[in-house]
All heavy atoms as an XYZ file, in Angstrom:
741
protein
N      -4.339     -1.894    -16.803
C      -4.643     -1.834    -15.380
C      -4.269     -3.163    -14.720
O      -4.515     -4.273    -15.244
C      -6.150     -1.607    -15.280
C      -6.610     -1.321    -13.817
S      -6.175      0.354    -13.337
C      -6.944      0.351    -11.861
N      -3.587     -3.035    -13.570
C      -3.102     -4.226    -12.851
C      -4.331     -4.813    -12.098
O      -5.089     -4.056    -11.428
C      -2.032     -3.817    -11.851
C      -1.592     -5.038    -11.077
C      -0.845     -3.231    -12.559
N      -4.507     -6.097    -12.223
C      -5.681     -6.752    -11.600
C      -5.259     -7.481    -10.323
O      -6.092     -7.641     -9.412
C      -6.370     -7.743    -12.577
O      -5.425     -8.659    -12.978
C      -7.007     -7.005    -13.679
N      -4.024     -7.980    -10.240
C      -3.534     -8.644     -9.049
C      -2.701     -7.745     -8.154
O      -1.852     -7.121     -8.717
C      -2.692     -9.912     -9.478
C      -3.547    -11.035    -10.044
C      -4.531    -11.608     -9.131
O      -4.247    -11.886     -7.922
O      -5.682    -11.784     -9.524
N      -2.992     -7.689     -6.934
C      -2.233     -6.840     -6.032
C      -0.794     -7.313     -5.883
O      -0.538     -8.464     -5.929
C      -2.959     -6.929     -4.708
C      -3.632     -8.195     -4.675
C      -3.995     -8.471     -6.190
N       0.143     -6.353     -5.798
C       1.587     -6.707     -5.656
C       2.175     -5.833     -4.517
O       1.651     -4.749     -4.220
C       2.303     -6.394     -6.890
C       1.772     -7.251     -8.126
C       2.443     -6.844     -9.398
O       3.524     -6.174     -9.390
N       1.827     -7.212    -10.492
N       3.181     -6.336     -3.869
C       3.934     -5.594     -2.814
C       4.378     -4.286     -3.310
O       4.911     -4.198     -4.450
C       5.058     -6.408     -2.272
C       4.782     -7.682     -1.580
C       6.115     -8.332     -1.051
C       3.959     -7.349     -0.348
N       4.266     -3.301     -2.572
C       4.649     -1.915     -2.960
C       3.684     -1.142     -3.905
O       4.029     -0.039     -4.309
N       2.575     -1.746     -4.246
C       1.650     -1.119     -5.111
C       0.896      0.007     -4.445
O       0.402     -0.197     -3.273
C       0.702     -2.191     -5.684
C      -0.290     -1.620     -6.731
C      -0.946     -2.839     -7.499
O      -0.961     -3.963     -6.960
N      -1.550     -2.481     -8.562
N       0.630      1.073     -5.133
C      -0.178      2.229     -4.577
C      -1.621      1.921     -4.799
O      -2.044      1.396     -5.924
C       0.165      3.491     -5.341
C       1.716      3.769     -5.335
C      -0.552      4.694     -4.699
C       2.306      4.061     -3.970
N      -2.449      2.129     -3.736
C      -3.924      1.902     -3.826
C      -4.595      3.135     -3.251
O      -4.120      3.887     -2.491
C      -4.336      0.615     -3.085
C      -3.720     -0.597     -3.571
C      -4.027      0.742     -1.607
N      -5.919      3.264     -3.796
C      -6.770      4.299     -3.222
C      -7.856      3.605     -2.383
O      -8.357      2.597     -2.936
C      -7.399      5.082     -4.269
C      -8.273      6.176     -3.762
C      -8.984      7.046     -4.821
O      -8.699      6.799     -6.076
O      -9.746      7.956     -4.543
N      -8.143      4.042     -1.240
C      -9.123      3.440     -0.408
C     -10.493      3.952     -0.767
O     -10.735      5.159     -0.865
C      -8.848      3.694      1.040
C      -7.485      3.146      1.471
C      -9.903      3.022      1.957
C      -6.965      3.696      2.804
N     -11.436      3.057     -1.151
C     -12.682      3.384     -1.692
C     -13.790      3.326     -0.571
O     -14.827      4.112     -0.709
C     -13.143      2.513     -2.835
C     -12.183      2.538     -4.070
C     -12.625      1.592     -5.070
C     -12.089      3.946     -4.667
N     -13.631      2.534      0.412
C     -14.648      2.308      1.474
C     -14.087      2.500      2.836
O     -12.965      2.206      3.003
C     -15.295      0.912      1.346
C     -15.875      0.591     -0.015
C     -17.378      0.899      0.039
N     -18.035      0.304     -1.047
C     -18.136      0.926     -2.232
N     -17.543      2.031     -2.472
N     -18.848      0.365     -3.233
N     -14.929      2.866      3.778
C     -14.527      2.999      5.129
C     -14.170      4.385      5.555
O     -14.240      5.344      4.836
N     -13.643      4.505      6.776
C     -13.325      5.757      7.394
C     -12.234      6.556      6.579
O     -12.172      7.797      6.501
C     -12.815      5.513      8.755
C     -12.486      6.779      9.556
C     -12.079      6.432     10.996
N     -13.031      5.584     11.584
C     -12.878      5.083     12.814
N     -11.856      5.374     13.507
N     -13.821      4.305     13.374
N     -11.323      5.773      5.968
C     -10.194      6.403      5.268
C     -10.428      6.524      3.745
O      -9.462      6.727      3.001
C      -8.884      5.582      5.535
C      -8.530      5.509      7.019
C      -7.498      4.477      7.359
O      -7.190      3.710      6.428
O      -7.044      4.455      8.495
N     -11.697      6.478      3.407
C     -12.083      6.553      1.892
C     -11.446      7.851      1.309
O     -11.587      8.914      1.943
C     -13.526      6.545      1.737
N     -10.876      7.696      0.126
C     -10.313      8.841     -0.528
C      -8.863      9.021     -0.356
O      -8.198      9.800     -0.982
N      -8.270      8.329      0.589
C      -6.845      8.461      0.921
C      -6.129      7.321      0.144
O      -6.662      6.323     -0.351
C      -6.604      8.407      2.371
O      -6.990      7.167      2.909
N      -4.744      7.478      0.115
C      -3.920      6.577     -0.587
C      -3.077      5.780      0.395
O      -2.696      6.242      1.551
C      -3.009      7.241     -1.587
C      -3.797      7.898     -2.709
C      -4.261      9.176     -2.572
C      -4.027      7.254     -3.850
C      -4.984      9.758     -3.599
C      -4.728      7.787     -4.893
C      -5.204      9.080     -4.764
N      -2.648      4.565      0.005
C      -1.779      3.682      0.850
C      -0.994      2.794     -0.013
O      -1.108      2.802     -1.265
C      -2.677      2.907      1.809
N      -0.147      2.033      0.579
C       0.766      1.059     -0.117
C       0.444     -0.323      0.410
O       0.346     -0.547      1.600
C       2.225      1.435      0.173
C       3.148      0.508     -0.615
C       2.547      2.879     -0.292
N       0.402     -1.326     -0.482
C       0.275     -2.704     -0.087
C       1.539     -3.165      0.525
O       2.655     -3.151     -0.157
C      -0.144     -3.554     -1.319
C      -1.589     -3.144     -1.756
C      -0.123     -5.015     -0.897
C      -1.988     -3.874     -2.996
N       1.498     -3.699      1.746
C       2.714     -4.195      2.434
C       2.689     -5.654      2.626
O       3.770     -6.268      2.960
C       3.013     -3.387      3.707
C       1.869     -3.614      4.728
C       3.310     -1.964      3.502
C       2.189     -3.161      6.107
N       1.530     -6.255      2.450
C       1.415     -7.741      2.609
C       0.187     -8.194      1.923
O      -0.852     -7.559      1.940
C       1.397     -8.111      4.089
C       1.581     -9.557      4.283
C       1.905     -9.985      5.734
N       0.626     -9.953      6.554
C       0.582     -9.447      7.754
N       1.583     -8.923      8.350
N      -0.592     -9.526      8.423
N       0.244     -9.358      1.310
C      -0.888     -9.988      0.638
C      -1.359    -11.220      1.420
O      -0.556    -12.193      1.649
C      -0.572    -10.350     -0.834
C      -0.115     -9.138     -1.534
C      -1.723    -11.039     -1.477
C       0.496     -9.350     -2.913
N      -2.573    -11.119      1.985
C      -3.103    -12.181      2.846
C      -3.474    -13.355      2.030
O      -3.057    -14.513      2.236
C      -4.272    -11.624      3.685
C      -4.979    -12.594      4.567
C      -4.323    -12.623      5.950
O      -3.507    -11.723      6.247
O      -4.712    -13.506      6.676
N      -4.430    -13.154      1.083
C      -4.927    -14.229      0.247
C      -5.472    -13.550     -0.989
O      -5.263    -12.384     -1.295
C      -5.886    -15.189      0.910
C      -7.073    -14.372      1.631
O      -7.429    -13.253      1.061
O      -7.637    -14.839      2.611
N      -6.357    -14.295     -1.721
C      -6.905    -13.708     -2.958
C      -7.933    -12.570     -2.622
O      -8.349    -11.874     -3.515
C      -7.541    -14.767     -3.843
C      -8.719    -15.460     -3.232
C      -8.384    -16.603     -2.251
O      -7.257    -17.109     -2.322
O      -9.264    -16.987     -1.517
N      -8.362    -12.442     -1.379
C      -9.442    -11.517     -1.024
C      -8.867    -10.271     -0.239
O      -9.413     -9.190     -0.342
C     -10.482    -12.183     -0.278
C     -11.649    -11.315     -0.062
C     -12.861    -12.175      0.307
N     -13.929    -11.302      0.819
C     -14.816    -11.700      1.643
N     -14.882    -12.863      2.095
N     -15.779    -10.788      1.982
N      -7.912    -10.516      0.577
C      -7.462     -9.427      1.526
C      -6.003     -9.099      1.422
O      -5.159     -9.899      1.010
C      -7.672     -9.918      2.938
C      -9.107     -9.992      3.417
C      -9.685    -11.241      3.471
C      -9.831     -8.870      3.723
C     -11.039    -11.373      3.802
C     -11.185     -8.919      4.044
C     -11.783    -10.201      4.110
N      -5.730     -7.831      1.659
C      -4.347     -7.259      1.611
C      -4.165     -6.423      2.836
O      -5.118     -5.948      3.478
C      -3.980     -6.433      0.390
C      -4.037     -7.355     -0.874
C      -4.858     -5.284      0.188
N      -2.881     -6.190      3.287
C      -2.564     -5.249      4.364
C      -2.015     -4.017      3.792
O      -1.083     -4.143      2.984
C      -1.693     -5.974      5.324
C      -2.259     -7.094      6.036
C      -2.335     -8.398      5.557
C      -2.842     -7.187      7.318
N      -2.986     -9.243      6.489
C      -3.325     -8.448      7.618
C      -2.977     -6.138      8.329
C      -3.870     -8.802      8.753
C      -3.654     -6.554      9.480
C      -4.071     -7.871      9.699
N      -2.495     -2.862      4.227
C      -1.970     -1.610      3.743
C      -1.517     -0.707      4.814
O      -1.942     -0.830      6.027
C      -3.137     -0.834      2.905
C      -4.315     -0.550      3.812
C      -3.459     -1.704      1.639
C      -5.372      0.303      3.148
N      -0.595      0.219      4.505
C      -0.099      1.255      5.396
C       0.258      2.453      4.592
O       0.508      2.357      3.414
C       1.117      0.700      6.160
N       0.266      3.623      5.283
C       0.585      4.869      4.544
C       1.786      5.597      5.206
O       2.298      6.584      4.687
C      -0.591      5.812      4.494
C      -1.110      6.330      5.849
O      -0.431      6.024      6.910
O      -2.093      7.009      5.895
N       2.277      5.084      6.440
C       3.489      5.731      7.066
C       3.061      6.907      7.890
O       3.922      7.398      8.623
N       1.905      7.348      7.848
C       1.397      8.540      8.645
C       0.421      8.032      9.681
O       0.820      7.654     10.804
C       0.747      9.559      7.757
C       1.734     10.333      6.892
C       0.993     11.450      6.150
N       1.993     12.234      5.380
C       2.368     11.850      4.167
N       1.869     10.853      3.561
N       3.284     12.608      3.489
N      -0.820      7.993      9.366
C      -1.917      7.545     10.267
C      -1.780      6.012     10.533
O      -1.955      5.495     11.531
C      -3.180      7.942      9.734
C      -4.402      7.574     10.596
C      -5.648      8.052     10.108
C      -6.822      7.758     11.039
N      -7.777      6.877     10.537
N      -1.486      5.364      9.373
C      -1.447      3.896      9.442
C       0.061      3.483      9.197
O       0.524      3.408      8.131
C      -2.219      3.418      8.166
C      -3.012      2.156      8.152
C      -3.455      1.562      9.358
N      -4.894      1.856      9.593
C      -5.522      1.400     10.665
N      -4.891      0.697     11.529
N      -6.785      1.639     10.855
N       0.735      3.242     10.340
C       2.145      2.929     10.324
C       2.366      1.460      9.925
O       1.345      0.617      9.912
C       2.745      3.105     11.703
C       2.423      4.462     12.346
C       3.466      5.420     11.881
C       3.199      6.731     12.688
N       3.934      7.858     12.228
N       3.602      1.121      9.587
C       3.927     -0.225      9.143
C       3.627     -1.241     10.269
O       3.184     -2.293      9.940
C       5.444     -0.266      8.739
C       5.884     -1.646      8.402
C       5.622     -2.232      7.175
C       6.529     -2.515      9.339
C       5.972     -3.537      6.805
C       6.852     -3.805      9.026
C       6.631     -4.284      7.771
N       3.914     -0.860     11.461
C       3.685     -1.818     12.550
C       2.208     -2.100     12.958
O       1.868     -2.968     13.630
C       4.417     -1.286     13.883
C       5.910     -1.319     13.706
O       6.373     -2.165     12.893
O       6.614     -0.472     14.334
N       1.324     -1.173     12.469
C      -0.081     -1.371     12.694
C      -0.893     -1.131     11.381
O      -1.674     -0.163     11.262
C      -0.601     -0.362     13.718
C       0.138     -0.603     15.022
C      -0.522      0.033     16.277
N      -1.983     -0.015     16.362
C      -2.598     -1.043     16.917
N      -2.011     -2.075     17.399
N      -3.926     -0.980     17.013
N      -0.676     -2.078     10.404
C      -1.345     -1.917      9.134
C      -2.834     -2.211      9.208
O      -3.320     -2.777     10.212
C      -0.581     -2.940      8.187
C      -0.165     -4.012      9.216
C       0.155     -3.332     10.503
N      -3.524     -1.931      8.154
C      -4.941     -2.188      8.039
C      -5.233     -3.293      7.105
O      -4.685     -3.324      5.975
C      -5.675     -0.903      7.545
C      -7.147     -1.016      7.335
C      -7.883     -1.064      8.585
C      -9.403     -1.112      8.277
N     -10.151     -1.476      9.415
N      -6.006     -4.257      7.519
C      -6.434     -5.376      6.608
C      -7.652     -4.805      5.808
O      -8.617     -4.454      6.408
C      -6.801     -6.580      7.447
C      -7.117     -7.790      6.606
C      -7.416     -8.999      7.607
C      -7.792    -10.221      6.757
N      -8.106    -11.293      7.739
N      -7.576     -4.900      4.524
C      -8.629     -4.387      3.610
C      -9.040     -5.437      2.642
O      -8.153     -6.162      2.041
C      -8.234     -3.136      2.868
C      -8.115     -1.867      3.647
C      -9.430     -1.474      4.238
C     -10.109     -0.487      3.357
N     -11.381      0.008      3.953
N     -10.277     -5.440      2.331
C     -10.816     -6.274      1.213
C     -10.407     -5.672     -0.058
O     -10.503     -4.397     -0.245
C     -12.433     -6.318      1.375
C     -13.019     -7.289      0.401
O     -12.563     -7.458     -0.743
N     -14.068     -7.841      0.837
N      -9.981     -6.465     -1.022
C      -9.497     -5.874     -2.316
C     -10.580     -5.183     -3.025
O     -10.360     -4.285     -3.859
C      -8.985     -7.111     -3.225
C      -7.621     -7.542     -2.784
C      -7.123     -8.616     -3.717
N      -7.404     -8.313     -5.145
C      -7.391     -9.226     -6.025
N      -7.065    -10.516     -5.755
N      -7.689     -8.953     -7.293
N     -11.854     -5.571     -2.849
C     -13.015     -4.912     -3.455
C     -13.115     -3.423     -3.036
O     -13.804     -2.667     -3.730
C     -14.301     -5.663     -3.280
C     -14.314     -7.152     -3.775
C     -15.596     -7.792     -3.411
C     -14.169     -7.131     -5.321
N     -12.591     -3.099     -1.907
C     -12.670     -1.802     -1.311
C     -11.545     -0.920     -1.683
O     -11.323      0.184     -1.166
C     -12.865     -1.856      0.118
C     -14.070     -2.605      0.601
N     -14.321     -2.948      1.908
C     -15.143     -3.022     -0.085
C     -15.489     -3.586      1.986
N     -16.035     -3.644      0.762
N     -10.684     -1.409     -2.679
C      -9.523     -0.651     -3.061
C      -9.454     -0.439     -4.524
O      -9.919     -1.323     -5.253
C      -8.211     -1.367     -2.625
C      -7.980     -1.682     -1.137
C      -6.840     -2.530     -0.951
C      -7.830     -0.424     -0.340
N      -8.911      0.659     -5.039
C      -8.615      0.869     -6.410
C      -7.100      0.692     -6.573
O      -6.383      1.395     -6.035
C      -8.991      2.267     -6.860
C      -8.617      2.508     -8.316
C      -9.051      3.986     -8.743
N     -10.500      3.992     -8.781
C     -11.226      5.024     -8.306
N     -10.623      6.056     -7.737
N     -12.511      5.008     -8.384
N      -6.747     -0.318     -7.385
C      -5.325     -0.644     -7.585
C      -4.815      0.284     -8.734
O      -5.395      0.372     -9.751
C      -5.129     -2.081     -7.980
C      -5.654     -3.091     -7.010
C      -5.475     -4.503     -7.531
C      -4.974     -3.036     -5.703
N      -3.690      0.915     -8.491
C      -3.008      1.726     -9.528
C      -1.871      0.949    -10.052
O      -1.302      0.031     -9.503
C      -2.560      3.088     -8.907
C      -3.612      4.056     -8.710
C      -4.281      4.128     -7.513
C      -3.981      4.922     -9.704
C      -5.414      5.001     -7.258
C      -5.046      5.833     -9.491
C      -5.719      5.862     -8.298
O      -6.690      6.807     -8.109
N      -1.461      1.326    -11.352
C      -0.383      0.636    -11.956
C       0.931      0.938    -11.328
O       1.955      0.255    -11.562
C      -0.333      1.042    -13.448
C      -1.521      0.529    -14.189
O      -2.104     -0.486    -13.851
O      -1.849      1.157    -15.314
N       1.034      1.981    -10.514
C       2.300      2.361     -9.931
C       2.707      1.424     -8.793
O       1.897      1.140     -7.839
C       2.128      3.749     -9.263
O       1.677      4.624    -10.252
C       3.425      4.297     -8.782
N       3.891      0.831     -8.936
C       4.472     -0.044     -7.915
C       5.836      0.602     -7.531
O       6.692      0.812     -8.348
C       4.680     -1.475     -8.419
C       3.385     -2.123     -8.742
C       5.420     -2.273     -7.400
C       3.404     -3.413     -9.498
N       5.950      0.994     -6.164
C       7.187      1.585     -5.817
C       8.241      0.512     -5.561
O       8.045     -0.318     -4.697
C       6.936      2.361     -4.501
C       8.150      3.177     -4.136
O       9.062      2.620     -3.553
N       8.163      4.432     -4.378
N       9.254      0.530     -6.375
C      10.260     -0.559     -6.274
C      11.082     -0.502     -5.042
O      11.507     -1.616     -4.510
C      11.252     -0.504     -7.516
O      11.797      0.827     -7.603
C      10.484     -0.822     -8.787
N      11.338      0.667     -4.446
C      12.058      0.720     -3.219
C      11.316      0.068     -2.125
O      11.892     -0.750     -1.330
C      12.331      2.252     -2.801
C      13.326      2.886     -3.578
C      13.610      4.313     -3.040
O      13.547      4.562     -1.848
O      13.786      5.188     -3.885
N      10.102      0.311     -1.997
C       9.247     -0.383     -0.984
C       9.191     -1.875     -1.254
O       9.376     -2.706     -0.309
C       7.801      0.213     -0.916
C       6.940     -0.549      0.011
C       7.877      1.691     -0.443
N       8.947     -2.306     -2.443
C       8.834     -3.703     -2.824
C      10.116     -4.458     -2.498
O      10.107     -5.540     -1.964
C       8.430     -3.862     -4.289
N      11.236     -3.792     -2.893
C      12.534     -4.491     -2.673
C      12.883     -4.606     -1.190
O      13.315     -5.618     -0.724
C      13.687     -3.742     -3.355
C      13.600     -3.755     -4.864
O      12.952     -4.680     -5.378
O      14.237     -2.896     -5.502
N      12.533     -3.588     -0.419
C      12.760     -3.584      1.057
C      11.940     -4.751      1.693
O      12.413     -5.471      2.577
C      12.401     -2.245      1.637
O      12.615     -2.244      3.018
N      10.676     -4.786      1.287
C       9.812     -5.823      1.809
C      10.288     -7.299      1.544
O      10.213     -8.139      2.354
C       8.339     -5.705      1.320
C       7.576     -4.496      1.970
C       6.347     -4.236      1.188
C       7.269     -4.800      3.443
N      10.760     -7.441      0.321
C      11.198     -8.728     -0.158
C      12.514     -9.151      0.598
O      12.704    -10.254      0.921
C      11.450     -8.822     -1.657
C      10.251     -9.011     -2.461
C      10.427     -9.303     -3.937
N       9.323     -8.885     -4.662
C       9.212     -7.745     -5.260
N      10.146     -6.857     -5.357
N       8.055     -7.429     -5.939
N      13.430     -8.151      0.735
C      14.752     -8.424      1.349
C      14.739     -8.589      2.899
O      15.324     -9.530      3.346
C      15.692     -7.365      0.950
C      16.038     -7.333     -0.473
C      16.803     -6.135     -0.955
O      17.239     -5.321     -0.041
O      16.935     -5.829     -2.172
N      14.005     -7.709      3.524
C      14.073     -7.703      5.013
C      12.659     -8.049      5.683
O      12.593     -8.281      6.826
C      14.448     -6.326      5.523
O      13.515     -5.374      5.168
C      15.865     -5.912      4.976
N      11.588     -7.984      4.877
C      10.267     -8.220      5.429
C       9.671     -6.977      6.110
O       8.685     -6.984      6.678
N      10.466     -5.845      6.026
C      10.055     -4.603      6.659
C      10.277     -3.440      5.677
O      11.007     -3.574      4.785
C      10.841     -4.331      7.966
C      10.660     -5.380      9.008
C      11.287     -4.952     10.302
N      10.748     -3.690     10.873
C       9.591     -3.506     11.555
N       8.787     -4.527     11.683
N       9.284     -2.336     11.982
N       9.644     -2.344      6.031
C       9.906     -1.127      5.331
C       9.675      0.044      6.297
O       8.873     -0.056      7.199
C       8.927     -0.864      4.073
C       7.533     -0.778      4.505
C       9.355      0.250      3.212
N      10.489      1.127      6.160
C      10.331      2.259      7.061
C       9.089      3.055      6.702
O       8.664      3.094      5.567
C      11.565      3.194      7.079
O      11.663      3.768      5.750
C      12.773      2.423      7.354
N       8.530      3.738      7.766
C       7.363      4.587      7.507
C       7.811      5.772      6.627
O       6.990      6.274      5.844
C       6.776      5.131      8.817
C       6.117      4.007      9.565
O       5.317      3.197      9.009
N       6.481      3.856     10.895
N       9.014      6.222      6.673
C       9.524      7.223      5.835
C       9.436      6.875      4.413
O       9.174      7.720      3.508
N       9.859      5.586      4.058
C       9.784      5.125      2.656
C       8.326      5.099      2.145
O       8.065      5.447      0.961
C      10.414      3.726      2.572
C      11.942      3.804      2.328
C      12.481      2.436      1.969
C      13.929      2.400      1.952
N      14.448      1.109      1.719
N       7.401      4.686      3.036
C       6.009      4.635      2.651
C       5.501      6.139      2.325
O       4.864      6.306      1.332
C       5.162      4.081      3.750
C       5.357      2.542      4.010
C       4.607      2.084      5.204
C       4.924      1.707      2.800
N       5.850      7.089      3.235
C       5.447      8.439      3.009
C       6.055      9.035      1.758
O       5.404      9.661      0.905
C       5.902      9.317      4.209
C       5.060      9.014      5.468
C       5.293     10.048      6.532
N       6.690     10.143      6.948
C       7.237      9.465      7.892
N       6.501      8.609      8.636
N       8.495      9.667      8.212
N       7.351      8.658      1.473
C       8.036      9.179      0.292
C       7.319      8.579     -0.940
O       7.199      9.330     -1.923
C       9.578      8.748      0.366
C      10.327      9.158     -0.847
C      10.727     10.521     -1.081
C      10.697      8.234     -1.890
C      11.385     10.895     -2.186
C      11.321      8.587     -3.024
C      11.731      9.937     -3.155
N       7.024      7.264     -0.968
C       6.391      6.639     -2.096
C       5.069      7.323     -2.437
O       4.745      7.563     -3.612
C       6.230      5.163     -1.877
N       4.262      7.661     -1.412
C       2.993      8.301     -1.604
C       3.161      9.716     -2.064
O       2.380     10.233     -2.882
C       2.127      8.136     -0.400
C       1.664      6.712     -0.047
C       1.033      6.683      1.292
C       0.758      6.187     -1.146
N       4.101     10.376     -1.546
C       4.391     11.787     -1.934
C       4.787     11.820     -3.426
O       4.295     12.624     -4.190
C       5.440     12.495     -1.084
O       5.007     12.371      0.279
C       5.734     13.876     -1.457
N       5.708     10.944     -3.803
C       6.203     10.877     -5.157
C       5.017     10.560     -6.121
O       4.900     11.113     -7.272
C       7.269      9.802     -5.229
C       7.965      9.739     -6.482
C       9.128      8.716     -6.363
C       9.703      8.397     -7.687
N      10.677      7.348     -7.703
N       4.150      9.626     -5.652
C       2.991      9.236     -6.517
C       2.017     10.422     -6.684
O       1.569     10.657     -7.816
C       2.226      8.101     -5.888
C       0.890      7.729     -6.488
C       0.918      7.103     -7.751
C      -0.275      8.134     -5.929
C      -0.236      6.736     -8.384
C      -1.463      7.811     -6.631
C      -1.446      7.131     -7.775
N       1.817     11.154     -5.648
C       0.834     12.308     -5.734
C       1.411     13.438     -6.602
O       0.627     14.257     -7.152
C       0.458     12.819     -4.357
O       1.586     13.316     -3.750
N       2.716     13.502     -6.737
C       3.312     14.599     -7.536
C       3.347     14.228     -9.072
O       3.450     15.118     -9.890
C       4.775     14.870     -7.053
C       4.805     15.541     -5.744
C       6.201     15.684     -5.231
O       7.166     15.154     -5.749
N       6.353     16.412     -4.123
N       3.295     13.027     -9.371
C       3.317     12.517    -10.807
C       1.997     12.784    -11.452
O       0.979     12.898    -10.945
C       3.656     11.045    -10.907
C       5.071     10.810    -10.527
O       5.863     11.778    -10.452
O       5.433      9.644    -10.274
């Protein structure tokens, strides 16, 4: 199990209004907070800042999303949706 959050990592939201849904880490604020988006309700341009304690980190890291974030600092909402769809099918 991965303990440190990484860019492109799939997470499940455990607390709050969106509890039970999945998202992708698009930015790491510090040791306590990360920014997440899902490409649908939570777009890349309006991510959600979440406490790491309120997330379940999965071992799955989408390399397309991670590479895009490292190279350009951005990722399309389509890539986020594709990453989550691919994760849910596995």
